[in-house]
C-alpha positions in Angstrom: -13.4 10.8 20.7 -16.2 12.3 18.7 -18.3 14.1 21.3 -21.3 14.2 18.9 -21.6 10.4 18.8 -20.1 9.2 22.1 -23.5 8.6 23.6 -25.2 7.5 20.4 -26.1 3.9 19.8 -23.9 2.1 17.3 -26.8 1.6 15.0 -27.4 5.4 14.9 -23.8 6.0 14.0 -24.0 3.4 11.3 -27.0 5.0 9.8 -26.3 8.7 10.1 -22.5 8.8 9.8 -21.8 5.9 7.5 -25.1 6.0 5.6 -25.8 2.3 5.9 -29.5 1.6 6.5 -29.4 -2.2 6.4 -27.8 -2.7 9.8 -24.7 -4.5 10.9 -23.6 -7.8 9.4 -23.6 -10.6 12.0 -20.3 -10.2 13.9 -19.6 -6.5 13.1 -21.2 -5.1 16.2 -19.5 -7.8 18.3 -16.1 -6.9 17.0 -16.7 -3.1 17.6 -17.8 -3.8 21.2 -14.7 -5.9 21.9 -12.4 -3.2 20.6 -14.2 -0.6 22.7 -13.4 -2.8 25.7 -9.7 -2.8 24.8 -9.5 -6.4 23.6 -7.5 -8.0 20.7 -9.5 -9.5 17.9 -8.7 -11.5 14.8 -11.6 -11.2 12.4 -11.7 -13.8 9.6 -14.5 -12.7 7.3 -15.3 -13.2 3.7 -14.4 -10.7 1.0 -16.9 -7.8 0.8 -18.2 -8.4 4.3 -17.3 -4.9 5.6 -14.2 -5.5 7.8 -13.0 -1.9 7.4 -16.2 -0.6 8.9 -15.2 -2.2 12.3 -12.2 0.0 12.8 -13.7 3.1 11.2 -16.6 3.2 13.6 -14.4 2.2 16.6 -12.0 5.1 15.9 -14.9 7.6 16.6 -15.3 6.2 20.1 -11.6 6.8 21.0 -10.1 10.3 21.6 -6.8 9.7 19.8 -5.1 7.9 16.9 -5.9 4.6 15.1 -3.0 3.2 13.1 -3.9 1.0 10.2 -1.1 -1.2 8.6 -1.9 -2.1 5.1 0.2 -3.5 2.2 -2.1 -2.1 -0.5 -1.5 1.5 -1.6 -4.7 1.6 -3.7 -6.8 0.3 -0.8 -5.2 2.9 1.6 -5.9 5.7 -0.9 -9.5 4.5 -1.3 -10.1 4.1 2.5 -8.4 7.4 3.3 -10.5 9.3 0.7 -13.7 7.7 2.1 -12.8 8.6 5.7 -12.1 12.3 4.8 -14.8 13.0 2.2 -17.7 10.7 3.2 -17.4 9.7 6.9 -15.9 12.9 8.3 -12.9 11.1 9.9 -9.6 13.0 9.5 -7.2 10.5 7.9 -3.9 10.5 6.1 -1.3 8.1 4.6 2.4 7.6 5.1 3.9 5.6 2.2 6.5 5.7 -0.6 3.9 7.5 -2.8 4.9 10.6 -1.0 8.2 12.5 -0.5 10.0 12.4 2.8 9.0 15.9 3.5 5.3 15.1 2.9 5.5 12.0 5.1 7.2 14.1 7.8 4.3 16.6 7.7 1.8 13.7 8.0 3.7 12.2 11.0 3.7 15.6 12.7 0.0 15.9 12.2 -0.4 12.5 13.8 1.7 13.5 16.8 -0.2 16.8 17.2 -3.6 14.9 17.4 -4.9 16.3 14.1 -5.6 12.8 12.6 -8.0 10.2 13.8 -6.7 7.4 11.4 -3.2 7.0 10.0 -2.7 4.5 7.2 0.8 3.2 6.8 2.6 0.5 4.8 4.4 -2.1 7.0 7.6 -1.4 5.1 7.8 2.0 6.9 8.3 0.3 10.2 12.0 0.2 9.6 12.1 3.9 8.6 13.9 6.2 11.0 11.4 9.0 10.7 8.6 6.7 11.6 10.6 5.2 14.5 11.3 8.7 15.8 7.7 9.7 15.6 5.6 6.7 16.7 6.5 6.9 20.4 5.3 10.5 20.4 1.9 9.6 19.2 -1.2 8.9 21.4 -2.3 5.6 20.0 -5.7 4.2 20.9 -6.1 1.3 18.4 -3.8 -0.8 16.1 -5.3 -2.4 13.0 -3.5 -5.0 10.9 -5.2 -5.2 7.6 -4.6 -8.2 5.3 -3.3 -10.0 8.4 -2.5 -13.2 6.5 0.6 -11.3 5.3 2.0 -11.9 8.8 2.1 -15.6 8.4 4.9 -17.5 6.6 2.2 -19.9 5.6 -0.1 -17.2 4.2 -0.6 -16.7 0.5 1.0 -13.3 0.5 3.6 -13.4 3.3 5.5 -10.2 3.7 8.5 -10.2 6.1 7.9 -6.5 7.1 4.7 -7.5 8.7 6.7 -9.4 11.3 7.9 -6.1 12.6 4.4 -5.2 13.8 4.9 -7.6 16.7 7.8 -5.4 17.9 5.6 -2.4 18.0 2.8 -4.3 19.9 5.3 -5.5 22.4 6.4 -2.0 23.4 2.9 -0.5 23.5 0.7 -0.8 26.6 -1.2 -4.1 26.6 -4.5 -2.2 27.1 -4.4 -0.8 23.6 -6.8 -2.9 21.5 -5.7 -4.6 18.3 -7.8 -5.7 15.3 -6.3 -8.1 12.7 -8.4 -8.5 9.5 -8.3 -11.1 6.8 -10.5 -13.0 4.4 -8.1 -15.8 3.8 -6.8 -17.6 6.8 -7.1 -21.3 7.3 -6.3 -22.8 10.7 -2.6 -22.9 10.1 -2.4 -19.3 9.1 -4.8 -18.4 12.0 -2.4 -19.9 14.5 0.6 -18.1 13.0 -1.3 -14.7 13.2 -2.1 -15.4 16.9 1.6 -16.1 17.6 2.3 -12.6 16.3 -0.5 -10.5 17.9 -1.0 -12.6 21.1 -2.5 -16.0 21.9 -5.2 -14.5 24.1 -6.6 -12.8 21.0 -10.3 -13.5 20.3 -11.0 -15.1 17.0 -14.2 -14.2 15.2 -14.6 -16.4 12.1 -17.5 -16.0 9.8 -18.7 -18.1 6.9 -16.8 -17.7 3.6 -19.9 -18.4 1.5 -20.7 -15.8 -1.3 -24.1 -16.8 -2.5 -24.3 -14.1 -5.1 -21.2 -15.2 -7.0 -21.7 -17.5 -9.9 -18.5 -19.5 -10.2 -17.5 -21.4 -13.4 -14.5 -23.1 -15.1 -14.1 -23.0 -18.9 -11.4 -25.4 -20.2 -9.6 -23.7 -23.1 -6.3 -24.4 -24.7 -4.0 -21.6 -25.8 -4.3 -17.8 -26.2 -6.4 -17.8 -29.4 -9.1 -19.9 -27.7 -9.1 -17.8 -24.6 -9.1 -14.5 -26.3 -11.8 -15.5 -28.8 -13.9 -16.6 -25.8 -13.5 -13.2 -24.1 -14.1 -11.3 -27.3 -17.4 -13.2 -27.6 -18.5 -13.3 -24.0 -17.7 -9.8 -22.7 -20.2 -7.9 -24.9 -22.9 -10.3 -23.5 -22.1 -9.5 -19.9 -23.4 -6.5 -18.1 -21.3 -4.0 -16.2 -17.6 -3.7 -15.7 -15.1 -6.2 -14.5 -11.5 -7.4 -14.1 -9.5 -10.0 -16.0 -6.5 -11.3 -14.0 -3.4 -12.5 -15.8 -0.3 -14.1 -14.4 2.2 -11.8 -16.2 2.5 -8.2 -17.3 2.9 -9.2 -20.9 -0.4 -11.1 -20.9 -2.2 -8.2 -19.3 -1.0 -6.0 -22.2 -1.9 -8.6 -24.9 -5.4 -9.3 -23.5 -6.2 -5.6 -23.3 -4.9 -5.0 -26.9 -6.9 -7.9 -28.4 -10.1 -6.7 -26.6 -9.6 -3.2 -27.8 -9.3 -4.6 -31.3 -12.7 -6.2 -30.8 -14.2 -2.8 -29.8 -14.2 -3.6 -26.1 -13.1 -0.8 -23.9 -10.2 -2.4 -22.1 -7.0 -1.2 -20.4 -4.1 -2.9 -18.8 -2.7 -2.5 -15.3 0.5 -3.8 -13.7 3.4 -2.7 -11.5 5.4 -1.7 -14.6 3.1 1.2 -15.3 4.1 4.4 -13.4 2.2 5.3 -10.3 0.2 8.2 -11.7 -1.1 6.0 -14.6 -2.1 3.2 -12.2 -4.1 5.8 -10.1 -5.8 7.0 -13.3 -6.8 3.5 -14.2 -8.1 2.8 -10.7 -10.2 5.9 -11.0 -11.5 4.9 -14.4 -12.6 1.5 -13.0 -14.3 3.1 -10.0 -16.2 5.5 -12.3 -17.2 2.7 -14.8 -15.3 4.5 -17.6 -14.1 1.2 -19.1 -15.5 -2.2 -19.6 -12.6 -4.2 -18.2 -9.2 -3.8 -16.5 -6.7 -6.5 -17.6 -4.4 -6.8 -14.6 -1.8 -8.7 -12.8 -2.3 -9.2 -9.0 -0.7 -5.7 -8.7 -4.4 -4.6 -8.8 -4.7 -6.8 -5.7 -7.3 -6.2 -3.1 -6.8 -2.4 -3.4 -10.0 -1.8 -5.4 -13.0 -1.5 -3.1 -15.6 -1.3 -5.8 -19.0 -2.6 -4.9 -20.3 -3.3 -8.4 -17.7 -5.3 -10.2 -19.9 -7.6 -12.2 -17.4 -10.1 -13.4 -13.9 -11.4 -12.6 -12.2 -13.6 -15.1 -8.9 -15.4 -14.4 -7.1 -15.8 -17.7 -4.6 -18.2 -16.1 -4.9 -20.6 -13.2 -4.1 -18.9 -9.8 -1.4 -20.3 -7.6 -3.9 -21.5 -4.9 -7.5 -21.7 -3.9 -6.8 -19.0 -1.3 -5.4 -16.6 -4.0 -8.4 -17.4 -6.2 -10.9 -16.7 -3.4 -9.3 -13.4 -2.6 -9.1 -12.2 -6.2 -12.5 -13.4 -7.4 -13.9 -11.9 -4.2 -13.5 -8.5 -5.9 -16.8 -9.2 -7.6 -20.3 -8.6 -6.4 -19.6 -6.7 -3.2 -22.9 -5.0 -3.5 -24.6 -8.3 -3.0 -25.9 -8.6 -6.6 -25.1 -11.4 -9.0 -21.6 -11.4 -10.4 -19.7 -13.9 -12.6 -16.4 -15.5 -11.6 -14.9 -17.5 -14.5 -11.6 -19.4 -14.6 -10.2 -20.1 -18.1 -8.4 -23.3 -17.4 -5.4 -24.5 -19.5 -3.1 -27.1 -18.0 -0.2 -25.5 -19.8 -0.5 -22.5 -17.5 0.7 -24.5 -14.6 4.3 -24.1 -15.9 4.5 -20.4 -15.1 3.0 -21.0 -11.7 5.6 -23.6 -10.9 8.2 -21.0 -11.9 6.8 -18.4 -9.6 6.6 -20.8 -6.7 10.3 -21.7 -7.2 11.1 -18.0 -6.9 8.6 -16.8 -4.3 10.5 -18.2 -1.4 14.2 -18.8 -2.1 15.6 -22.3 -1.4 17.7 -23.0 1.7 20.9 -23.0 -0.4 20.1 -19.4 -1.5 20.1 -18.3 2.2 23.3 -20.2 2.7 25.0 -18.5 -0.3 24.0 -15.0 0.9 25.0 -15.7 4.4 28.4 -17.1 3.3 29.1 -14.0 1.2 28.2 -11.6 4.1 30.4 -13.5 6.5 33.4 -12.4 4.4 32.6 -8.7 4.7 29.6 -6.3 4.9 27.9 -5.8 1.6 25.3 -3.8 -0.2 22.2 -5.2 -1.9 23.6 -4.8 -5.4 26.9 -6.4 -4.4 25.0 -9.5 -3.2 23.0 -9.6 -6.4 26.1 -9.3 -8.5 27.8 -12.1 -6.5 24.9 -14.6 -6.3 22.9 -13.9 -9.5 19.7 -14.0 -7.5 16.9 -11.6 -8.5 16.3 -8.4 -6.4 13.1 -9.8 -5.0 14.8 -13.0 -3.9 17.7 -11.2 -2.2 15.3 -8.7 -0.5 13.3 -11.6 0.9 16.5 -13.3 2.1 17.8 -10.2 3.8 14.5 -9.3 5.4 14.1 -12.8 6.8 17.6 -12.9 8.2 17.3 -9.4 9.6 14.1 -10.3 11.3 15.7 -13.3 12.9 18.7 -11.3 14.1 21.1 -13.1 11.8 22.2 -9.9 10.1 21.8 -6.1 10.7 21.9 -3.1 8.5 24.1 0.0 8.9 24.0 3.3 7.1 21.3 4.8 5.0 22.5 5.1 1.3 23.8 2.6 0.6 22.7 0.2 3.3 25.4 -2.3 4.3 24.4 -5.7 5.7 26.5 -7.3 8.3 26.4 -10.8 9.9 25.6 -10.7 13.6 24.5 -14.3 14.4 24.5 -17.9 13.2 22.3 -19.2 10.5 19.5 -21.5 11.8 19.5 -24.6 9.6 16.3 -25.9 11.1 14.6 -22.7 10.0 15.9 -23.1 6.5 14.3 -26.5 6.4 11.0 -24.9 7.2 11.4 -22.5 4.2 11.7 -25.6 2.0 8.6 -26.9 3.6 6.8 -23.7 2.7 7.8 -24.1 -1.0 6.5 -27.7 -0.9 3.2 -26.4 0.7 2.9 -23.9 -2.2 3.2 -26.8 -4.7 0.5 -28.7 -2.9 -1.7 -25.5 -3.0 -1.3 -25.3 -6.8 -2.3 -29.0 -7.0 -5.4 -28.1 -5.0 -6.2 -25.3 -7.4 -5.9 -27.8 -10.2 -8.3 -30.1 -8.4 -10.8 -27.2 -8.1 -10.5 -26.5 -11.9 -10.9 -30.2 -13.0 -13.3 -31.6 -10.4 -17.1 -32.0 -10.6 -17.9 -30.5 -7.3 -19.8 -27.3 -6.2 -17.1 -24.7 -6.8 -18.1 -22.4 -3.9 -18.2 -25.4 -1.5 -14.7 -26.4 -2.5 -13.3 -23.0 -1.8 -15.1 -22.4 1.5 -14.3 -25.8 2.9 -10.6 -25.1 2.0 -10.9 -21.9 4.0 -12.3 -23.6 7.1 -16.1 -23.7 6.6 -17.9 -26.9 7.4 -18.5 -29.3 4.5 -21.9 -30.1 2.9 -22.7 -26.7 1.4 -24.0 -26.4 -2.1 -24.3 -22.9 -3.7 -26.9 -23.8 -6.2 -25.7 -21.2 -8.7 -22.2 -22.3 -10.0 -21.4 -24.1 -13.2 -21.7 -27.5 -11.6 -24.8 -26.8 -9.5 -26.6 -24.8 -12.2 -25.1 -25.4 -15.6 -27.9 -23.4 -17.2 -26.4 -20.2 -15.7 -23.5 -20.6 -18.1 -24.7 -21.3 -21.7 -22.0 -22.6 -24.0 -20.1 -19.7 -25.7 -18.7 -20.7 -29.1 -16.7 -18.0 -30.9 -17.2 -17.8 -34.6 -14.5 -18.8 -37.0 -14.1 -15.2 -38.0 -13.4 -14.1 -34.4 -10.9 -16.9 -34.0 -9.1 -16.0 -37.2 -9.1 -12.3 -36.3 -7.5 -13.1 -32.9 -4.9 -15.3 -34.5 -4.0 -12.8 -37.1 -3.8 -10.0 -34.5 -1.4 -12.0 -32.3 0.8 -12.9 -35.2 0.7 -9.8 -37.4 -0.6 -6.8 -35.6 0.1 -6.9 -31.8 3.1 -4.8 -30.9 4.8 -5.2 -27.5 5.6 -1.8 -26.0 9.0 -0.6 -24.9 8.4 1.8 -21.9 9.9 5.2 -21.9 12.9 5.4 -19.5 13.9 8.4 -17.4 11.7 11.1 -15.9 12.9 14.7 -16.1 15.5 13.9 -18.7 14.5 10.8 -20.7 17.2 8.2 -21.5 15.0 7.2 -24.4 11.4 7.7 -25.5 8.7 5.0 -25.7 9.0 2.5 -28.5 7.8 -0.8 -29.9 8.8 -4.3 -30.9 7.3 -6.1 -33.8 6.5 -9.3 -31.9 7.3 -11.4 -28.9 10.3 -13.7 -29.3 8.7 -16.8 -28.0 5.9 -18.8 -29.8 5.5 -16.3 -32.6 6.2 -16.6 -36.3 8.6 -13.6 -36.4 10.3 -14.8 -33.2 11.0 -18.2 -34.9 12.4 -16.3 -38.0 14.7 -14.2 -35.8 15.9 -17.3 -33.9 16.6 -19.2 -37.1 18.7 -16.3 -38.5 20.6 -15.8 -35.3 21.3 -19.3 -34.2 20.8 -21.6 -37.2 22.6 -19.3 -39.7 19.9 -19.3 -42.4 20.9 -15.8 -43.6 19.9 -12.2 -43.2 16.6 -11.2 -41.6 14.1 -11.6 -44.5 12.6 -8.8 -46.5 9.1 -9.3 -45.0 10.5 -8.4 -41.6 12.0 -5.2 -43.0 8.8 -4.3 -44.7 6.8 -4.9 -41.6 9.2 -2.8 -39.5 8.9 0.0 -42.1 5.1 -0.1 -41.9 5.2 0.1 -38.1 7.7 2.9 -38.0 5.7 5.0 -40.5 2.6 4.5 -38.4 3.9 4.7 -34.8 7.1 6.9 -34.9 7.6 10.6 -35.6 9.6 10.0 -38.7 9.3 13.7 -39.6 11.6 14.5 -36.7 13.9 11.4 -36.9 17.0 12.2 -39.0 19.3 9.3 -38.2 19.3 5.6 -37.6 21.8 3.7 -35.5 22.0 0.0 -34.5 23.3 -2.1 -31.6 26.6 -3.7 -32.2 26.6 -7.6 -32.2 27.5 -10.0 -29.5 27.3 -13.1 -31.6 25.0 -12.5 -34.5 27.5 -10.9 -36.9 26.1 -8.1 -39.0 22.5 -9.1 -38.9 21.2 -6.1 -36.9 23.4 -3.6 -38.8 22.3 -4.9 -42.2 18.6 -4.9 -41.1 19.0 -1.3 -39.9 20.7 -0.2 -43.1 17.8 -1.7 -45.2 15.2 0.0 -43.0 17.1 3.3 -43.3 17.3 3.0 -47.1 13.6 2.2 -47.4 12.7 5.2 -45.2 15.3 7.5 -46.8 16.9 8.3 -43.5 20.6 8.4 -43.0 22.2 5.3 -41.4 25.0 6.3 -39.0 27.7 3.7 -38.2 28.7 5.5 -35.0 28.2 2.9 -32.2 31.3 1.0 -31.4 31.7 -1.8 -28.8 34.9 -0.9 -26.9 35.1 -4.0 -24.7 33.7 -7.5 -25.0 30.2 -8.3 -23.7 28.3 -11.6 -23.3 24.7 -12.4 -24.3 22.3 -10.8 -21.7 20.3 -14.0 -21.5 23.1 -15.8 -19.6 22.7 -13.4 -16.7 19.9 -13.7 -14.1 19.4 -10.3 -12.6 19.4 -6.6 -13.5 22.7 -5.9 -11.7 24.6 -8.5 -13.7 22.9 -7.4 -16.9 23.8 -3.8 -16.2 27.4 -4.6 -15.4 27.7 -6.6 -18.7 27.0 -3.5 -20.8 28.2 -0.7 -18.6 30.9 1.4 -20.4 30.9 -1.1 -23.2 29.9 1.3 -26.0 31.2 4.6 -27.4 30.2 7.0 -30.1 33.1 7.2 -32.6 32.0 10.3 -34.5 30.1 12.5 -32.1 29.7 15.3 -34.7 27.4 13.0 -36.7 25.1 12.5 -33.7 25.0 16.0 -32.3 21.6 17.7 -32.7 20.0 14.6 -34.2 16.8 12.7 -33.2 17.7 9.1 -33.6 16.1 5.7 -34.1 18.0 3.0 -32.2 17.4 -0.5 -33.6 18.1 -4.0 -32.1 16.8 -7.5 -32.8 15.7 -8.6 -29.2 14.6 -6.5 -26.2 15.1 -8.3 -22.9 15.8 -6.3 -19.8 16.5 -3.1 -21.8 19.9 -2.5 -20.3 21.7 -2.6 -23.7 19.3 -0.1 -25.3 19.6 2.2 -22.3 23.4 2.0 -22.2 23.7 3.0 -25.9 21.0 5.6 -25.6 23.0 7.2 -22.7 26.2 7.5 -24.7 24.3 8.9 -27.7 22.6 11.6 -25.5 26.0 12.5 -24.0 27.3 12.8 -27.6 24.7 15.5 -28.3 21.6 13.5 -29.6 18.3 15.4 -29.0 16.3 12.2 -28.2 16.3 8.5 -28.9 13.5 6.3 -30.1 14.1 2.5 -29.5 12.8 -0.2 -31.9 13.4 -3.9 -31.8 12.2 -6.8 -33.9 11.2 -8.9 -30.9 10.8 -8.8 -27.2 11.2 -11.5 -24.6 8.0 -12.5 -22.8 9.7 -12.7 -19.4 12.8 -11.0 -18.1 14.9 -11.6 -15.0 15.3 -7.9 -14.6 13.7 -7.8 -11.2 
């Protein structure tokens, strides 16, 4: 314990150590006192309430270690930095952001008593280094942040959270536990209590956020939404977040806003970790107007002065929406939370629900395959065609239930050890049905004429009858009608059709497989996409000259043509010589040599018929060869294809070109798919 404060009143510590002069929120002091008495507490409090403060202060009154389980790397980084730099609490993190050696050093520091708080991702609970270290630590307090992740009924269930119960069962009962969440209805609350103990004290506060102005704007299609944002954002003060459902949408929205002279940047899990940290830092320091992000941004940004949160698409549930819009106005000042509602967006949410929790038959298929013989993750994906996220969920669920076990380290083999519980599988189908109901509830929120805040807070367990007085229904004058000009709408439409270029990310770190590149357009719902589809599948002829000229224009503007001294193309699967002839025409226009050096040495199928990255990788593995390596050696090459999906074909060909002596490869495709099953 901190000897300097052990006899100080909590209010003094709050003021002098944490620099908070407004006192505790109702319930904070109560939680801290219960933890100091060794009790277990489930705190269900609204976003921005100050849940982290409860364990931070409590940690100072204990002599040894507080362990905080959190699924959010960004939030762990933020909280850890605050503890070390502002609050004077020695803290560190164990996660996949660090090397094994770095994590071992942190674990050793925790064992030696050098840390007061250790942040750790629940996924590490199955890590051997953690298991070898944890029982050597002197633990005073266990904190389960985002505790709704424990519940199979929660909006962000993570199977690894269920392992926390095992740790609690082997630790002395006198060690206090604090579970924290802002989004637990009664069903989720009961599930959490089953995991951390039925005698746990529940302290539930109101979910009302009176400083948040909620509104729904019905808009149809990307042009209408983007024109609205381009008009509205310059009128809104401060910085904010625009949440999109997909990575591609985050990139598009950011690009359109940049074209409207709005300082925007996109954020999603496909960006490398260092870039995501730079973006988080830029947001915290108000160096950009808006972050266009998927839910990868999550709850990990603890920024007090987010002035607006816009949802570009309808969220999957009122609980998700409350959590994400709750990033706004944590300083208590007014903030806008606007949902741009388009009924067509429900389609992608239905798709995500279908894939968020695999159906019972998926569990049965994986189980049947493992009964034949132990298998690796990629073997299971290859056999079933399920995505990696789906297979990981199935394996974690079955491992947690003792149905399978893992052996070895790299690769891990999964082996059947018990029977498959059919009744449990039925409950998984019930969860999927529940998610469909939650999406319907979100649609009711978006289309109903009720106080928006009241609808959300009642959904989360508050008593009915509340009216916020500030939302778009209670006070329509807070949201004057925004009508984009015809010029802005036309500019957005032109940008989407003619100017926006989907990016192809660079692949490889120390030795790149290929450099970053571009596509002319997305394949779906674009003019160029329709042209390519007609040429490939309706046999209307070669790709038209306008596509060649557009490609040449982009290549001159975006690619280092002064270093590129050869152009190659991807051999066809079913589209004849379309790609080769297109590449030859581009090469002739640019006066760069076309090299007919890529040969397909075995048959492949169209990538679109496969459903995960293992199958797609297998389809093109060892399928290509360089027939004249001397023509490639020493050259910097432009590699052209018509459609970029998962990128496996481009990578497979780039690898054989590099092995043949190419200096580097720049990929270019005419179109790119909006969504890929390469997960």
